[in-house]
N, C-alpha and C positions, 0 to 999 in steps of 0.2 A: 630324589626326583627322577620321573622317567625322562629319557631322552626325549619325548613327544613334547612333554611341556617346557621343556629347556629348550628347544626349537623354538616352541610358538612365542615365548616370553623375548627369545633374542631376535625373532621376527618383528614383532611389536615396538621394541626397543628401537630397532633399525628403521622403523618405520616414523615414528616421531622423532626421528634423529634429523630426519628430512626437513623439519620444520626450523631446526635451529641452523640448517646449513645458509651461509649468504646470509642475503636479506629476505629470506623466504616469509618470515613471521611479517615483516614490516609491509612485503607486497600484500599479503591477506589483507592486513588491516586496513591497507589505501584501497583495495577491492572493497569491504565492507563500507569504507567512507564514499565510495562510489554509489555502492547499493542504498544507502541512505540517506544521501544529498538527493537522488533521484525521488526517492518515495515522499522525503520531506516537500519538496517543491511539489509535486504532483498534488500532496495532501491538503497544502496551501492553497494552492488553486481550486482543487476540488472542494474545500469548505466554502470560498468565497462564492464560486459558480454555484454550488449545491444548493446555497440557501436562495440563490434566484431563481435556481429550478424548482426547489420545493416551494416556493410563492407562487412560482408559474402553475404550477400543478394543483394549486387550490383555486385557480381563477374558476369563475363561474361560465366560461366562454367555453362551449364543448369543444370548438375545434380546437382550441389550445389545448384542451385534457388530452385529446385523442392524441394531438401531436407529440405530447410529453409522455404519453403512455407507450407508443410506439418505438420513441425513443429509450425508453427504461427497459422495455423488453429485448430492444436490439441489442443493448449493451449487456444486458443478462444474458441472453441466450448464446451469442457470439464469444467463441473462446477468446481469451487476451492474446495467445500466440498467433491466432490468424489476425485479429485487430493490428498487432505489432509488426507483422508482414507487408499489409494492406497499408501502412503508413510509413514504414522504412521504404518498402520496394513499389507499392503501388502508386504512391502520392509523388515519389520522386521521378518516377517516369512518366505519370500523366500530366503533371504538369512543369515538368522538366526544373526541378528545383533539387539544390543539395540538402538533405535533411542528414543530419547526424544521428547515430544510433540513439543518444542521448536524449535528442529531443524529440524523436519519433518515440520513444519510452516515455517521456513526460506528456507528449500530446495524448497517448492512449490511454496512460493510467489516469489522466486528470478528466477525459473523456467518462472514461468509467468510472471514476470516484465522485464525478459530478451527479452522473445518474442514480447511484447508489444512496449518495449522501443526500441529494434531491428528494429522494422517497423517505428517507429518516425526517429531515426537516418537514416534509407532507404530513407524514404521521404525526408527529408533533403538535404541528398545527391544528391539524384535527382533533387533537385530545383537548385542545382548551376549550372548556365550556362556554357557551352562547352569551351566557350571562356577564360575562367577563367583558365583551364588545358592549352591551349595553349598559353595564355599570359606566364604563368609560364614557359613553355618551351623556348618560346622565347627568355627569359630573361637568359637562361643557369640553371635555378634549377631544380635538380632533380625529380621524381616521388614522392619520400619521402619527401623533401622540400616542394613541390606544396601542397602535403596532409596536413600535417601539418601546414604550414605558410597560407596558401591559402583556402584550402577547410575547414579546421575545423573551422577556426573563423567564417566563413559565415555560417556554420551550428548551430552553437552555439546558433546564433542570434534567429531563428525560433524555435528551440529545448527546449528552457529554458522555456517559459509558456507551453509548451504541456507536458513537464516533469514533472512541479508541477503540473498538472491534474492529471496525472497518479500516482503521490506520495499521493495525494490525495485519490484517488479510492482505493490503496493497504493500507492505514490506516483503511479507512472503513470496507473494506475486513477481515482485521486482526479479525473483531469481530468472524469470524468461528472459530477460533482456540481452543474456548471452546471445541469443539467438539471432539478435541483429548487429552483433559485434560489438556490442559494450564491454571493455574490458573491465567487470565488476569479479567480485571475491569468488563466484563460482568458476569464472574463466580462468581467473589467475591460479586457482586449485587446479583446474585442468592442465595447466602449463608446468605446474610444478610436477604433477604426477608423470606428465609425459617426459620430461625431463629427466627422471629419475626412475623409468619405466623399465631398463635393464639393470641397473644397479641394485634397484631396491622395489622389487615388483609389489611389496605390500603398501608402497608410500600411500595409494588412494585410501587406505583404511584412515590412517591418521589425518590425511589432508580434508576427507569429508566430514570427519567427525568433528575436526577443529570448526569446520564450516557450519555444521549443525549447532554447534555449542556458540558460535556467534551470533546466529539467527534466533536462537533460543533466547540469549541474555538480552538482545534487543527487544524480542516481542515480550519477554517475561517482566520487564523493567515497563512497560507501557499496560500489560496485565494488572500489575500492582497500582498503577497511576489510575484504571478503572476500577479497581474495587476500591482504593483510598477516597475517590470523588463519590462511588455509591455508598459508601459507609458515612460520610461527610452529609450528603445529601438525606440519609435517613436520619 
């Protein structure tokens, strides 16, 4: 074996050895939990508000539709990082309030998720044939009963797999919260790399690889769940 190969293997072993030093592995897992927690709270709120927003988007009032469309396009066009800065730095100075990085992150991802989920709900609601409404009225159901017992069950079927894709995107995007001071998995990884910068220059290879695998594992589980839901629906 060539000396260059031996040196490379030794450097890789040394890099991954950083992860076993002290509590580095536990710190990374704790950072992953912060990331997942922010995503879960944001997703839960986005689902609730997204359903309400999606119903608003199907309203017959033209003014309401225009406002909803402006909000949707604004959230799609504006980068999430800019929204994080506006929430974390702008709102705190404008209204003289104390807003933590976690709270600002949840606020931004909820606003973004509400817009995206609302558009999915709108598409699902509009895909229900009109004769379903007419059939409900023909058997004497009220508009509320038609919506909850006929329309909602039919919208959930195509909506579930699409929602899983949105949730996966939101989890991946939570890596941006490091820029507003949230101590999550990426930030902890940077701290570990910086602490070993002089003794183990190749530590970044192992740390970022493990972070990648953590994100991959979480998103892969969600992807499998989405496939299982689609297969069951078929």
